[in-house]
mmCIF file as Biopython writes it, N, C-alpha, C and O atoms, coordinates in Angstrom:
data_model
#
loop_
_atom_site.group_PDB
_atom_site.id
_atom_site.type_symbol
_atom_site.label_atom_id
_atom_site.label_alt_id
_atom_site.label_comp_id
_atom_site.label_asym_id
_atom_site.label_entity_id
_atom_site.label_seq_id
_atom_site.pdbx_PDB_ins_code
_atom_site.Cartn_x
_atom_site.Cartn_y
_atom_site.Cartn_z
_atom_site.occupancy
_atom_site.B_iso_or_equiv
_atom_site.auth_seq_id
_atom_site.auth_asym_id
_atom_site.pdbx_PDB_model_num
ATOM 1   N N  . LYS A ? 1  ? 0.830  -1.204 0.000   1.0 0.0 1  A 1 
ATOM 2   C CA . LYS A ? 1  ? 0.000  0.000  0.000   1.0 0.0 1  A 1 
ATOM 3   C C  . LYS A ? 1  ? 0.868  1.260  0.000   1.0 0.0 1  A 1 
ATOM 4   O O  . LYS A ? 1  ? 0.631  2.193  -0.768  1.0 0.0 1  A 1 
ATOM 5   N N  . LEU A ? 2  ? 1.878  1.271  0.875   1.0 0.0 2  A 1 
ATOM 6   C CA . LEU A ? 2  ? 2.777  2.426  0.923   1.0 0.0 2  A 1 
ATOM 7   C C  . LEU A ? 2  ? 3.494  2.604  -0.407  1.0 0.0 2  A 1 
ATOM 8   O O  . LEU A ? 2  ? 3.684  3.726  -0.875  1.0 0.0 2  A 1 
ATOM 9   N N  . LYS A ? 3  ? 3.893  1.484  -1.014  1.0 0.0 3  A 1 
ATOM 10  C CA . LYS A ? 3  ? 4.597  1.549  -2.296  1.0 0.0 3  A 1 
ATOM 11  C C  . LYS A ? 3  ? 3.714  2.182  -3.366  1.0 0.0 3  A 1 
ATOM 12  O O  . LYS A ? 3  ? 4.202  2.929  -4.214  1.0 0.0 3  A 1 
ATOM 13  N N  . GLU A ? 4  ? 2.416  1.888  -3.328  1.0 0.0 4  A 1 
ATOM 14  C CA . GLU A ? 4  ? 1.491  2.477  -4.304  1.0 0.0 4  A 1 
ATOM 15  C C  . GLU A ? 4  ? 1.434  3.986  -4.139  1.0 0.0 4  A 1 
ATOM 16  O O  . GLU A ? 4  ? 1.419  4.731  -5.119  1.0 0.0 4  A 1 
ATOM 17  N N  . ILE A ? 5  ? 1.402  4.433  -2.879  1.0 0.0 5  A 1 
ATOM 18  C CA . ILE A ? 5  ? 1.359  5.869  -2.600  1.0 0.0 5  A 1 
ATOM 19  C C  . ILE A ? 5  ? 2.642  6.534  -3.077  1.0 0.0 5  A 1 
ATOM 20  O O  . ILE A ? 5  ? 2.605  7.594  -3.701  1.0 0.0 5  A 1 
ATOM 21  N N  . LEU A ? 6  ? 3.777  5.908  -2.781  1.0 0.0 6  A 1 
ATOM 22  C CA . LEU A ? 6  ? 5.063  6.467  -3.205  1.0 0.0 6  A 1 
ATOM 23  C C  . LEU A ? 6  ? 5.149  6.531  -4.724  1.0 0.0 6  A 1 
ATOM 24  O O  . LEU A ? 6  ? 5.617  7.524  -5.282  1.0 0.0 6  A 1 
ATOM 25  N N  . ASN A ? 7  ? 4.698  5.476  -5.391  1.0 0.0 7  A 1 
ATOM 26  C CA . ASN A ? 7  ? 4.729  5.463  -6.856  1.0 0.0 7  A 1 
ATOM 27  C C  . ASN A ? 7  ? 3.866  6.580  -7.424  1.0 0.0 7  A 1 
ATOM 28  O O  . ASN A ? 7  ? 4.240  7.215  -8.409  1.0 0.0 7  A 1 
ATOM 29  N N  . TYR A ? 8  ? 2.709  6.822  -6.805  1.0 0.0 8  A 1 
ATOM 30  C CA . TYR A ? 8  ? 1.813  7.884  -7.245  1.0 0.0 8  A 1 
ATOM 31  C C  . TYR A ? 8  ? 2.487  9.243  -7.093  1.0 0.0 8  A 1 
ATOM 32  O O  . TYR A ? 8  ? 2.438  10.073 -8.002  1.0 0.0 8  A 1 
ATOM 33  N N  . LEU A ? 9  ? 3.116  9.467  -5.942  1.0 0.0 9  A 1 
ATOM 34  C CA . LEU A ? 9  ? 3.780  10.748 -5.695  1.0 0.0 9  A 1 
ATOM 35  C C  . LEU A ? 9  ? 4.938  10.967 -6.661  1.0 0.0 9  A 1 
ATOM 36  O O  . LEU A ? 9  ? 5.177  12.093 -7.099  1.0 0.0 9  A 1 
ATOM 37  N N  . VAL A ? 10 ? 5.660  9.896  -6.997  1.0 0.0 10 A 1 
ATOM 38  C CA . VAL A ? 10 ? 6.754  10.003 -7.961  1.0 0.0 10 A 1 
ATOM 39  C C  . VAL A ? 10 ? 6.195  10.403 -9.327  1.0 0.0 10 A 1 
ATOM 40  O O  . VAL A ? 10 ? 6.757  11.269 -9.997  1.0 0.0 10 A 1 
ATOM 41  N N  . ARG A ? 11 ? 5.091  9.774  -9.743  1.0 0.0 11 A 1 
ATOM 42  C CA . ARG A ? 11 ? 4.482  10.101 -11.036 1.0 0.0 11 A 1 
ATOM 43  C C  . ARG A ? 11 ? 3.986  11.540 -11.063 1.0 0.0 11 A 1 
ATOM 44  O O  . ARG A ? 11 ? 4.076  12.212 -12.090 1.0 0.0 11 A 1 
ATOM 45  N N  . GLU A ? 12 ? 3.463  12.012 -9.936  1.0 0.0 12 A 1 
ATOM 46  C CA . GLU A ? 12 ? 2.936  13.371 -9.865  1.0 0.0 12 A 1 
ATOM 47  C C  . GLU A ? 12 ? 4.052  14.410 -9.763  1.0 0.0 12 A 1 
ATOM 48  O O  . GLU A ? 12 ? 3.791  15.611 -9.840  1.0 0.0 12 A 1 
ATOM 49  N N  . GLY A ? 13 ? 5.285  13.954 -9.592  1.0 0.0 13 A 1 
ATOM 50  C CA . GLY A ? 13 ? 6.407  14.874 -9.503  1.0 0.0 13 A 1 
ATOM 51  C C  . GLY A ? 13 ? 6.540  15.529 -8.135  1.0 0.0 13 A 1 
ATOM 52  O O  . GLY A ? 13 ? 7.179  16.572 -8.001  1.0 0.0 13 A 1 
ATOM 53  N N  . VAL A ? 14 ? 5.940  14.920 -7.124  1.0 0.0 14 A 1 
ATOM 54  C CA . VAL A ? 14 ? 6.001  15.473 -5.770  1.0 0.0 14 A 1 
ATOM 55  C C  . VAL A ? 14 ? 7.300  15.061 -5.087  1.0 0.0 14 A 1 
ATOM 56  O O  . VAL A ? 14 ? 7.911  15.843 -4.359  1.0 0.0 14 A 1 
ATOM 57  N N  . ILE A ? 15 ? 7.711  13.815 -5.336  1.0 0.0 15 A 1 
ATOM 58  C CA . ILE A ? 15 ? 8.949  13.318 -4.742  1.0 0.0 15 A 1 
ATOM 59  C C  . ILE A ? 15 ? 9.809  12.674 -5.823  1.0 0.0 15 A 1 
ATOM 60  O O  . ILE A ? 15 ? 9.315  12.318 -6.893  1.0 0.0 15 A 1 
ATOM 61  N N  . LYS A ? 16 ? 11.085 12.530 -5.536  1.0 0.0 16 A 1 
ATOM 62  C CA . LYS A ? 16 ? 11.999 11.838 -6.445  1.0 0.0 16 A 1 
ATOM 63  C C  . LYS A ? 16 ? 12.500 10.575 -5.765  1.0 0.0 16 A 1 
ATOM 64  O O  . LYS A ? 16 ? 12.645 10.519 -4.544  1.0 0.0 16 A 1 
ATOM 65  N N  . GLU A ? 17 ? 12.760 9.561  -6.587  1.0 0.0 17 A 1 
ATOM 66  C CA . GLU A ? 17 ? 13.254 8.286  -6.080  1.0 0.0 17 A 1 
ATOM 67  C C  . GLU A ? 17 ? 14.753 8.206  -6.336  1.0 0.0 17 A 1 
ATOM 68  O O  . GLU A ? 17 ? 15.218 8.467  -7.445  1.0 0.0 17 A 1 
ATOM 69  N N  . HIS A ? 18 ? 15.506 7.843  -5.297  1.0 0.0 18 A 1 
ATOM 70  C CA . HIS A ? 18 ? 16.957 7.688  -5.431  1.0 0.0 18 A 1 
ATOM 71  C C  . HIS A ? 18 ? 17.325 6.290  -4.979  1.0 0.0 18 A 1 
ATOM 72  O O  . HIS A ? 18 ? 16.932 5.856  -3.896  1.0 0.0 18 A 1 
ATOM 73  N N  . ILE A ? 19 ? 18.082 5.582  -5.811  1.0 0.0 19 A 1 
ATOM 74  C CA . ILE A ? 19 ? 18.514 4.235  -5.445  1.0 0.0 19 A 1 
ATOM 75  C C  . ILE A ? 19 ? 19.990 4.291  -5.064  1.0 0.0 19 A 1 
ATOM 76  O O  . ILE A ? 19 ? 20.842 4.671  -5.867  1.0 0.0 19 A 1 
ATOM 77  N N  . LYS A ? 20 ? 20.272 3.907  -3.823  1.0 0.0 20 A 1 
ATOM 78  C CA . LYS A ? 20 ? 21.655 3.909  -3.337  1.0 0.0 20 A 1 
ATOM 79  C C  . LYS A ? 20 ? 22.151 2.466  -3.342  1.0 0.0 20 A 1 
ATOM 80  O O  . LYS A ? 20 ? 21.611 1.609  -2.643  1.0 0.0 20 A 1 
ATOM 81  N N  . SER A ? 21 ? 23.184 2.212  -4.138  1.0 0.0 21 A 1 
ATOM 82  C CA . SER A ? 21 ? 23.678 0.837  -4.246  1.0 0.0 21 A 1 
ATOM 83  C C  . SER A ? 21 ? 24.913 0.590  -3.394  1.0 0.0 21 A 1 
ATOM 84  O O  . SER A ? 21 ? 25.308 -0.557 -3.186  1.0 0.0 21 A 1 
ATOM 85  N N  . GLU A ? 22 ? 25.531 1.679  -2.895  1.0 0.0 22 A 1 
ATOM 86  C CA . GLU A ? 22 ? 26.725 1.472  -2.078  1.0 0.0 22 A 1 
ATOM 87  C C  . GLU A ? 22 ? 26.322 1.028  -0.678  1.0 0.0 22 A 1 
ATOM 88  O O  . GLU A ? 22 ? 25.171 1.195  -0.275  1.0 0.0 22 A 1 
ATOM 89  N N  . GLY A ? 23 ? 27.264 0.467  0.054   1.0 0.0 23 A 1 
ATOM 90  C CA . GLY A ? 23 ? 26.955 0.021  1.406   1.0 0.0 23 A 1 
ATOM 91  C C  . GLY A ? 23 ? 26.742 -1.478 1.457   1.0 0.0 23 A 1 
ATOM 92  O O  . GLY A ? 23 ? 26.906 -2.184 0.462   1.0 0.0 23 A 1 
ATOM 93  N N  . VAL A ? 24 ? 26.379 -1.941 2.619   1.0 0.0 24 A 1 
ATOM 94  C CA . VAL A ? 24 ? 26.230 -3.376 2.856   1.0 0.0 24 A 1 
ATOM 95  C C  . VAL A ? 24 ? 24.776 -3.789 2.634   1.0 0.0 24 A 1 
ATOM 96  O O  . VAL A ? 24 ? 23.849 -3.022 2.894   1.0 0.0 24 A 1 
ATOM 97  N N  . GLY A ? 25 ? 24.602 -5.013 2.148   1.0 0.0 25 A 1 
ATOM 98  C CA . GLY A ? 25 ? 23.245 -5.527 1.981   1.0 0.0 25 A 1 
ATOM 99  C C  . GLY A ? 25 ? 22.612 -5.078 0.681   1.0 0.0 25 A 1 
ATOM 100 O O  . GLY A ? 25 ? 23.293 -4.628 -0.241  1.0 0.0 25 A 1 
ATOM 101 N N  . ARG A ? 26 ? 21.301 -5.207 0.623   1.0 0.0 26 A 1 
ATOM 102 C CA . ARG A ? 26 ? 20.585 -4.865 -0.606  1.0 0.0 26 A 1 
ATOM 103 C C  . ARG A ? 26 ? 20.533 -3.360 -0.807  1.0 0.0 26 A 1 
ATOM 104 O O  . ARG A ? 26 ? 20.633 -2.598 0.156   1.0 0.0 26 A 1 
ATOM 105 N N  . PRO A ? 27 ? 20.378 -2.927 -2.054  1.0 0.0 27 A 1 
ATOM 106 C CA . PRO A ? 27 ? 20.307 -1.488 -2.337  1.0 0.0 27 A 1 
ATOM 107 C C  . PRO A ? 27 ? 19.129 -0.852 -1.612  1.0 0.0 27 A 1 
ATOM 108 O O  . PRO A ? 27 ? 18.064 -1.455 -1.480  1.0 0.0 27 A 1 
ATOM 109 N N  . GLY A ? 28 ? 19.335 0.360  -1.151  1.0 0.0 28 A 1 
ATOM 110 C CA . GLY A ? 28 ? 18.250 1.078  -0.487  1.0 0.0 28 A 1 
ATOM 111 C C  . GLY A ? 28 ? 17.631 2.073  -1.444  1.0 0.0 28 A 1 
ATOM 112 O O  . GLY A ? 28 ? 18.305 2.611  -2.323  1.0 0.0 28 A 1 
ATOM 113 N N  . ILE A ? 29 ? 16.346 2.313  -1.269  1.0 0.0 29 A 1 
ATOM 114 C CA . ILE A ? 29 ? 15.656 3.298  -2.096  1.0 0.0 29 A 1 
ATOM 115 C C  . ILE A ? 29 ? 15.246 4.453  -1.194  1.0 0.0 29 A 1 
ATOM 116 O O  . ILE A ? 29 ? 14.588 4.261  -0.171  1.0 0.0 29 A 1 
ATOM 117 N N  . TYR A ? 30 ? 15.641 5.641  -1.587  1.0 0.0 30 A 1 
ATOM 118 C CA . TYR A ? 30 ? 15.338 6.831  -0.796  1.0 0.0 30 A 1 
ATOM 119 C C  . TYR A ? 30 ? 14.442 7.749  -1.610  1.0 0.0 30 A 1 
ATOM 120 O O  . TYR A ? 30 ? 14.538 7.803  -2.836  1.0 0.0 30 A 1 
ATOM 121 N N  . TYR A ? 31 ? 13.574 8.464  -0.920  1.0 0.0 31 A 1 
ATOM 122 C CA . TYR A ? 31 ? 12.688 9.412  -1.583  1.0 0.0 31 A 1 
ATOM 123 C C  . TYR A ? 31 ? 12.943 10.799 -1.025  1.0 0.0 31 A 1 
ATOM 124 O O  . TYR A ? 31 ? 13.125 10.963 0.181   1.0 0.0 31 A 1 
ATOM 125 N N  . SER A ? 32 ? 12.957 11.792 -1.891  1.0 0.0 32 A 1 
ATOM 126 C CA . SER A ? 32 ? 13.126 13.160 -1.425  1.0 0.0 32 A 1 
ATOM 127 C C  . SER A ? 32 ? 12.056 14.040 -2.057  1.0 0.0 32 A 1 
ATOM 128 O O  . SER A ? 32 ? 11.648 13.829 -3.199  1.0 0.0 32 A 1 
ATOM 129 N N  . ILE A ? 33 ? 11.615 15.025 -1.292  1.0 0.0 33 A 1 
ATOM 130 C CA . ILE A ? 33 ? 10.573 15.929 -1.775  1.0 0.0 33 A 1 
ATOM 131 C C  . ILE A ? 33 ? 11.184 16.893 -2.784  1.0 0.0 33 A 1 
ATOM 132 O O  . ILE A ? 33 ? 12.255 17.454 -2.551  1.0 0.0 33 A 1 
ATOM 133 N N  . VAL A ? 34 ? 10.496 17.081 -3.902  1.0 0.0 34 A 1 
ATOM 134 C CA . VAL A ? 34 ? 10.963 18.000 -4.932  1.0 0.0 34 A 1 
ATOM 135 C C  . VAL A ? 34 ? 10.627 19.417 -4.485  1.0 0.0 34 A 1 
ATOM 136 O O  . VAL A ? 34 ? 9.471  19.733 -4.204  1.0 0.0 34 A 1 
ATOM 137 N N  . GLU A ? 35 ? 11.650 20.266 -4.423  1.0 0.0 35 A 1 
ATOM 138 C CA . GLU A ? 35 ? 11.433 21.658 -3.989  1.0 0.0 35 A 1 
ATOM 139 C C  . GLU A ? 35 ? 10.767 22.447 -5.108  1.0 0.0 35 A 1 
ATOM 140 O O  . GLU A ? 35 ? 10.497 23.638 -4.948  1.0 0.0 35 A 1 
#
């Protein structure tokens, strides 16, 4: 459910998705609000 909301906000241009591949374990996905 949360993923659907995040995907909607990304499509609307409200937030941006950033994939961080460095570090230990699986890649993390970060979201930031578009100013």
